[in-house]
N, C-alpha and C positions, 0 to 999 in steps of 0.2 A: 853454359851450364851442362853438366853431364846428363846423359839420357837416363841413367839409373835413378836420378832424383825425380824425374818426371814419372818414371815407373812406380817408385815408392809412393809418391803422392797420389797417383791414380789408384793404386791398390788400396791405400788407406781410405780414399773417398768411396771406392766401390764397396769396401767392407763395411763402412759406416752406413751406406745405403742398404746393404743386405740386412744388417742388424736392425735397422729401422723398419724395414718391411716385415721382418719376421717377429719383432717384439712389440710393435705398436698395434693398436686397434682403431685409432682415429684415421678415417679415410684421407683426410687432408695431409696428415703427417706421412702416411704411406705413399701418397702421391708425390710429395716433396722428396722422399727418399728414392723413388724411382727416377725422378729427374736428376738427383745427385749421381746415381749410377750412370745415367746417360752422359752427364758432363765428365765423368771419369773416363769413359770411353772416348769422348771427344778430345780430351787432353792427350790421350795416347795417340790418337790419329794424327794430331798436329805434330806431336813430338817425333813420331816415327817418320812422318813425311819430311820434316826438317832434317832429321838424321840421314835419311836416304839421299837427299840432295846435297847435303854437306859432305858426303863421302866421295864426291867427285863425279856423280852421274851427269849432272848438268850445271853449267855455269852461266846461265842467262838470268835476266831480271825477274822472271816469273818462277824461278826454281823454288820448289817446296810449297807451291800454292795448291797442289792437288788435294792434299789432306785438308787444307782450309776450306776448299770448295765442298768437299764431302761433308765436313762438319757443318757448314752453312745449311746444306740440305737436311741434315739430321736435325738441326735446330728448328727449321721450318716445320718439319713433321712433328717435332716435339711440341711446338706452339699450337698446332692443330689438336694434338692429343690433350694438351692442357685445357683448351677451350671445351672440348667434348667431355673430358673428365670432370671439370668443374661444373658443367651443366648437369651431369649425372649426380654429382654430390649435392648440388642445390636442390634438385628434384627429390633426392632421397631425404634430405633434411625437411623439405616441405611436407612430405608424406609421413615421416616417422618422428620428426623433431629430435633426431639423433644422427650423428655421423659415425657411429660405432659399426664396424664392419661385421661384428658377430651378430648384430641385430638383423642383418640381411638374411641369415639362415632361417630366421623365424618367418620371413616374408614368403618363403616357398610354400608353406602349408596354409 
């Protein structure tokens, strides 16, 4: 598969994530859109890693695994982010009975 198709798919996923973050008010939907943007970046990391090693840099059995390892660590950090973020959203819902992010501005005063 050509690298351009991976790039187009990652751009589409990232743009959907940006639109979701900017247009939505629900904290859970915003959180899911941020994760979608992270996955778009992960897709590009793996695609460019495979393209780099397919160009003839290395011909061993572990060629192209560098990008996959980096993506693995990004996913571990994202899983920790999800657990903390969902805990914050649950606490926000317990206190305000809403997950609307515009309601958070009213909590400052």
